[in-house]
C-alpha positions as CSV (number, residue, x, y, z in Angstrom):
1,M,145.3,101.8,99.0
2,Y,141.9,102.1,97.6
3,K,139.0,102.2,100.0
4,Y,135.8,100.4,98.9
5,P,132.3,101.7,100.0
6,V,130.4,100.0,102.5
7,V,126.7,100.1,102.7
8,D,125.5,101.8,105.9
9,L,122.3,99.9,106.9
10,V,121.3,102.4,109.5
11,K,121.7,105.5,107.2
12,T,119.9,103.6,104.4
13,G,117.1,102.7,106.9
14,S,116.8,106.4,107.7
15,N,116.8,107.3,104.1
16,I,114.0,104.8,103.3
17,T,111.9,106.3,106.2
18,R,112.6,109.9,104.9
19,L,111.6,108.8,101.3
20,M,108.4,107.3,102.7
21,K,107.4,110.5,104.5
22,E,108.3,112.7,101.4
23,N,106.0,110.5,99.3
24,N,103.3,110.3,101.9
25,L,103.6,106.4,102.1
26,T,103.1,104.4,105.2
27,V,104.3,100.9,106.1
28,S,100.9,99.6,105.1
29,D,101.1,101.3,101.6
30,L,104.5,99.5,101.0
31,Q,103.1,96.3,102.4
32,E,100.3,96.4,99.9
33,I,102.6,97.5,96.9
34,F,105.0,94.6,97.6
35,G,102.0,92.1,98.5
36,F,103.7,91.2,101.8
37,E,101.5,89.1,104.2
38,Y,103.2,90.7,107.1
39,P,105.0,94.2,107.5
40,Q,108.2,92.9,109.3
41,A,110.5,93.3,106.4
42,I,109.8,96.8,105.8
43,Y,110.3,97.7,109.7
44,K,113.7,95.9,109.3
45,W,114.6,98.0,106.4
46,K,113.6,101.3,108.3
47,R,115.5,100.2,111.4
48,G,118.5,99.2,109.3
49,E,118.6,95.7,110.3
50,C,118.8,94.6,106.6
51,L,118.4,95.7,103.2
52,P,115.8,95.3,100.6
53,T,116.6,92.7,97.9
54,I,117.7,94.2,94.6
55,D,114.3,93.7,93.1
56,N,112.6,95.3,95.9
57,L,115.1,98.1,95.6
58,V,114.2,98.6,92.1
59,V,110.4,98.8,93.1
60,L,111.2,101.2,96.0
61,A,113.1,103.5,93.4
62,T,110.1,103.4,91.1
63,V,107.6,104.2,93.9
64,F,110.0,107.0,95.5
65,K,110.5,108.3,91.9
66,T,114.3,108.1,92.4
67,T,117.1,105.7,91.6
68,V,118.5,102.8,93.6
69,D,121.8,104.7,94.2
70,K,119.9,107.5,95.9
71,I,118.2,105.0,98.3
72,I,121.4,103.2,99.4
73,K,123.7,105.1,101.7
74,T,127.4,104.3,101.8
75,N,130.4,105.0,103.8
76,F,134.0,104.9,102.6
């Protein structure tokens, strides 16, 4: 039987945090880039409580100079 990948929210959140550090970006920086009034969504991404929407993932990939598939972490 074929196993399908499952997105690992916690590992993806840790990866976002790592990519932020590597690119010297703070939550405030991302908040400004996205035009969010409040930073809660970014903290939820970092904690692995939820994923960025696909359009926000595309922006993150651009900001982090990577691809969406390098941001999302999966488990089989």
